[in-house]
Each structure stands twice: as C-alpha cells, then as structure tokens.
N, C-alpha and C positions, 0 to 999 in steps of 0.2 A: 784165374779170375772167373767169378760166376757169370752166367749169361742172363741178361734181362729178357723179359717177355713183353708182349704187346699189351696195351691198355694201361692208362694212368691210374695208379692206386692211391697216390698222395699228390695233391695239387696245391701249391702255395702261390698265391697271387698278390702282388703289391704289398708284401708283408713289411710292416714297420713296427719298431718298438723304440720309444724314446723314454728316457729316465730323467726325472727332475732332480738334480743334485744341487739345487740352489741353497744358499744359506737361509736360516729362518727369516721370516718376513720382517721382524723388527731390526735384525742386523742389516738386512738389505736397505731398509729405509734410512737407518742412521748413517751407514757408510756409502749410500747411493750405489749399491751393487745391482747389476742386472740379474735376471733369472738365468740359470745355467741349465741347459738341456743336453743330455748325452744322446746323440743319435746312434744308438747301438746297432740297430738294423734299419736301413734306410731305403726300403722298397726293393724287395727281391722276388723273383719268380722261379719256382722249382717244380718240376714234374718228375715223379718217381714211379716207374713201372713195377708191377707186381713181380716179386722174385729177384729184383736187382739190388745192388748195393750202390747207393749214391753217396759220395764222400764230399765233405766240405773241408777245404784247406785254406790256410792263410796264417799270417803272423798273429801272435798273441794280441788280444784286444780288437780283433777285426769283426767280432760279432758271431762267431761260429756257435759257441755254447749258448748264447742268447736264442739263436734260431732253434737249437735243440729243445730248450725249455719252453719256447713258444709252441712248438709242434705238439708236445705232450700236455700242454695246458698249465704248466707251472707259472707262466706269465700270460696275461691277456695282451693281445696285440693292440698297438696304438691305432693301426689301420691295416687293411688287407684282410684276406681270407685264407683259411686252411681247410681244405676238403680232404676227408678220409673215406675212401671207397664211395665217393659220391655224396657224402654227408658233410654239410658245413658245420664245423666244430663249434662255431660261435652262434649257430642257429638255435631256435627254440626246440628243445627235446625234453621228453619226460625223463624223470629220474631213472627209470628202468632202461630207456633207450640210451641214455648217456652212459650208464654203467656198462651196457653191452658194448658200446663203442670203446670205452676206456679199457675193457678187458682185452680188446684186440690189439692194443698198443702198449708197450712197456719201454722202460728206459734202463740202460746200464750206465752207471755213473763212473766218473774218472777215478775216484779214490776208494778202493775196496776197504780201506781202514776206517773211513768216515761214513760209508753208506750202509753199514750193517750195525744193528743194535747190539752193543757189547753185552747186554744183560740177557739176551735171548739165546737159547740153543739153536743150532743150525736148523734142526727139524722145524722149529716154530717159525723161523725166519722164512723158510721156503713154503711152509704150510699157510702162512698169513694170506697171500693172494687167493689161494684155493678156498679158504674159509670166507674171505671177504666177498668173493663173487659167487659163493654157493655152489661150487663145482664138485664138492665131495658129498657122497650120500651117507657115509658112516665112518667110524673110526678106523676100521680095517681098510676101507677104500682110501682114506686119507694117508694112512701109513704106506700103502702100496704106491700111491702117486709120488710121495716125497722120495721114497727109496728109488723109484724109477728115474726121477729127476736127478738124483745124486749120481746114479750110474751113467746117465747121459752126459754129464759134465766130467766124467772120469774120476769121481769120488766114490766112496763106499757107503752103504747104508749105516754102518757104524759111525761114520762121520757126523751123522745127524744128532748124536748125543753130545757133541763137543760145542764149545763156545768159539766165537770168531777169533779170539786172541790165541787160540791153539793152532791156527793155520798160518802158513806163509802168505805173502801177498798174492801170488798166483792162485793159490787154493781159495783165498777169500774172493777173488774175482770169479772163480768157478762157482762159488756159492751165490754170488750176485747174479750170474747168468742163469743158474738154476731157479732162483727166485723170479727172474724176469720171465722165464719159460713156464712158470707154474700156472699162469692164467690162460695158457694155450694161445698166446698172441700170434698175430700174423705180421706185425710191424714192430721192429725194435729200433729205438733211437739210442745210438752208442756214442756217448760223449767222452772221447779220448780214453777208451776202456783199457788201453795198454800203456799209457804214458807213465804211470806210477810203478811199472814193473821192470825187472831186469830184461835185457835184450833176449836172452835165451827163453825166458818165461813168456815174453811178448809173442814169440813165434808159436809157442804151444797154445796160447789163448786164441791167436788168430786162426790157427789150423782148426781149433775146436769150433770157432764161430762159422768158418766156412763149411765144416762138416754138418753142423746143425742147420745151416741155411739150406743145404742140399737135401737134408733128410726131411725137414718140415716145411720147405717152400717159403722160408721167411724173407721178408723185405727189410733192408737195413738203410737207415740214414746214419752214416758213419762220420764222426767229427774227429779230425786229427790235424796236428801240425807236422807229423812225420811223413814225409813224401814217400819213403820206402815202404812203409806200412800201407799207405793209400794205393800205391802201385799194385801191390800184391792182392788186395782184397776187393778193389772197386770195379764196378761196371762203367760208371761215369763219374766225373769229378767236376765240382764247382769251386772256383777260386774266388775267395772273398777278400776285399780290401776296404777297410773303414766302413763296414756296414753294407757294402754293395757287392753284387756279383760282377766280376770283371770278365770272367770266361767260364764257359761250361762246355765240356767235350767228353767224348768217349775216352777211357783211360789211355788206350794205346795211342790215340791221336794226340792227346795232351802231352804225353811223355816223349813223343817223337817229333811233333810239329806244333809246339806251343805258339800261340798267336800274340797274346797281350804281353807288353814289356814286363809287367809285374810277374806274370807266370814264368817267363823266361829267366828272370832274375832269381825267382824262387828255386827253379830247377837247377840253376848254376850252383846252388849250395849242396847238391847231392855229391858225395865223394866219387871221384872218377877212378874206380878201382881197376879198370882196364887200361888206365893211363893212355887214353886216346889222344891226349894233347889238345883237346877242344878248348877254345877260348872261353873264358869265364867273365861274367859281369856281375859280381856279388851284389846283393841287395844293399844299397847305400842309403844313408840318411835315416831319419826317425819317422815313425808313423805319426802324422799330425793328430792333434786332439780331436776326438769326436764331438767335443762341445762346440768347437768352431772349425769345422772341416773346410778345406780349400774350396774355392768356387770351381765350376766346371768339372773336369775330371779330377777327382780327389787325389789321383796318383801323380798329377803333373809336377809337383815340386821335386819329385824324386826321379822323374822320367827323362832320359836323355833325348827322347824324340818329341817332347812337348813343344807346341807352338802356341800362338795367341788364341786359336780356336779352342785348344785343350784347356786353356786357363779360364775361358769364359763360358763354354757350352758343355753341359753334361752329355757325355756320349750315350747313345741308346744301343741296346744289343742288336747285332746284325747276325743273320744265320750264315754259318760257314763250316764246312766239313762235318756235318752231323751235330754241330753244337752252335754256340753263340759266343760273340766277343763284343765288348763295349769299348771300342778304341777308335779315335779319329784317325790315327796314323795308319791302322789297318784298313779302315774304310776308304781312305784317300790313296792307298797304295804307297805311302811313304815308308812303310815298314814291311818288306816282303816276308812271306812265310817260308821258312827254310827248314829242311829236314835235318835234324841233329840227333846225336846219340847221347841219351842220358842213362846212366847206369844206376839203377836203384839197388842199393845193398839190402840184403835181407837180414 
C-alpha cells in the first residue's frame, strides 16, 4: 500500500448533493404528490494528503460515484466546499486559472467500453487533452508524448493507430489511464476503474496504477465496492452509507479493528480463505430509500445495536485510532472495539 505524506491536498467540507426526481408540476398538482428529493450525498468531510490513496467504499447507491463526479466538477454541489491545493473549486476564477486547475485533476471512469470515443483512433483519444490544454509545441512533440504515454501503460506506439473496438477490456482501460495522464495531472479520481474487468486483469490494472502513483507522485480518490481491491491499494478508507460517511480510518486499522457496525458487517462479506472460523454477521436488510432516509442514524433499521437515541439523533463523527466514526454505540461504549482477522483475497 502506498504511503501518504503530510499536508492536505484535497479538502471536502460539508459536501451535499440533492437531486430533484419529482414528477412534473402538473402531475403533482393533479395527483397531490409531494416533491421527491434524493439525498445522494448528505454532508461529508474528507481530507486527502498529497501522494496518498483515499478510498470510498459502500453498497451500491450509497453516493460514492456522486462524490467522484462532484470532485471533478461534473455535478455542482448543493452545499459544501471542495478545495484543491488551497483553491476553492466553486470560487471565482478566471478561465485561464480554472483551466490550469482542471488540468491538474482527471478522472478514470468505470466502463472502458463507454468512456472512449469509438470513432477516434487511440492516438487522437490520448492526444485530445494535450491539445486542449496547449501542452504540445508541434506535431513531432505531440507524437512523442502520445508514444511515451502508451509505453507507460504497457502498450506500444503502434497501438495508437487502432480503434477502441480492437482492444480487450483491460487494454481499453489502459488507454483510459493514458488519456488521464496526458494532461500531466497530480490528482486522479478513479470511479470503480476495475469493476468491469476480469479478476486477473483487475490485478494488472491495479499494479499499473500503484506503479504510476509511485513514479509520478499521484494522489488518488479511489471509488470501489470491492473490499479486496481497496485493501491492496489504499492508504486510508472512508465507509459510506446512504450519503454519509460512517467511518474513516487508515486501511490496516479498518481491516483489523473496524468500529462502526456497518463496517463490520461489510467486512464479514470477505471470503475467509484461511478458514479461521471467525463469526460472521452478513449485511442484512435493504438500503432505505435516499428520498426518505430514516431519522437519526440512517443505519439504525439494520443495526443490531441500535437504541432509542440512534433512532432520534444523528451521530456526529468522533476521533478514534487515527480516524473517525459516527456511531452512538461506540461513543457510549456499548459496542467494544475488538481486534479481528479479515482476509482480503487478491
């Protein structure tokens, strides 16, 4: 796992994003329907140090990918701030200053089949950010840059003449990574970059990403639902549930001494390949609707340790073991922190 360094490079404070999914006004008037608002991200705080990999995990629909899109500016936040290297991304910036900030952050998308233009050759796909940000001086320089990028992701310069459909899924994701690196970014947002790939190919892409991080000093925000992947690539991990962060901890701490009941239940889904005989409490129940989330702690309908306070009062994060946890049971000492062995398969 990569090592983080001191100094906060990315700071997210009070971030919220709500989506209005209401029926059209006339339908609501005729049928007396209320407006429906999806609380996709409901107030989260994240700090990412330069050179580290911060991962977000959680079940589908918990808001992970929405956070990724908010950070790179694909969605405007409903509330909260996103600071990148001391710059408020929502603040007033000149077009040149904003372009300079955008160049320093890029995104790798989940589906390598959908994120590449099928009508463009790979050379043009990778060259597009170089041209857009004015990083190349002439045609020969552009050619060299693209060829170097292809080599860095373990492809060949000859692959630049091909179209995306001529590659396998893993090779397409390598092209996506090369395109992301083309603008010489410092921060990459990776939205489940290996979930559409076979397991053996996943390992190759993860190894490539770790190698590139070490070589270029990259900082990652890594989104995944695969706990084994998260264990092997992350410096720190944030666990999301229904738009909120329930626990943040260094990776080793989270996988050996998880605090929040939801984190423990998630980790119990990891296959026990060493057959340690540890007791399991698989995640039960369904994720409530983000349109009408439960009061208090949103996890309380599924939590075996919930009491009346959990149902009525939203827990605030408390500092513990180099991280934070938002749980009344932990705060009150009703749920002791135990060291356990979770085996993450690679």
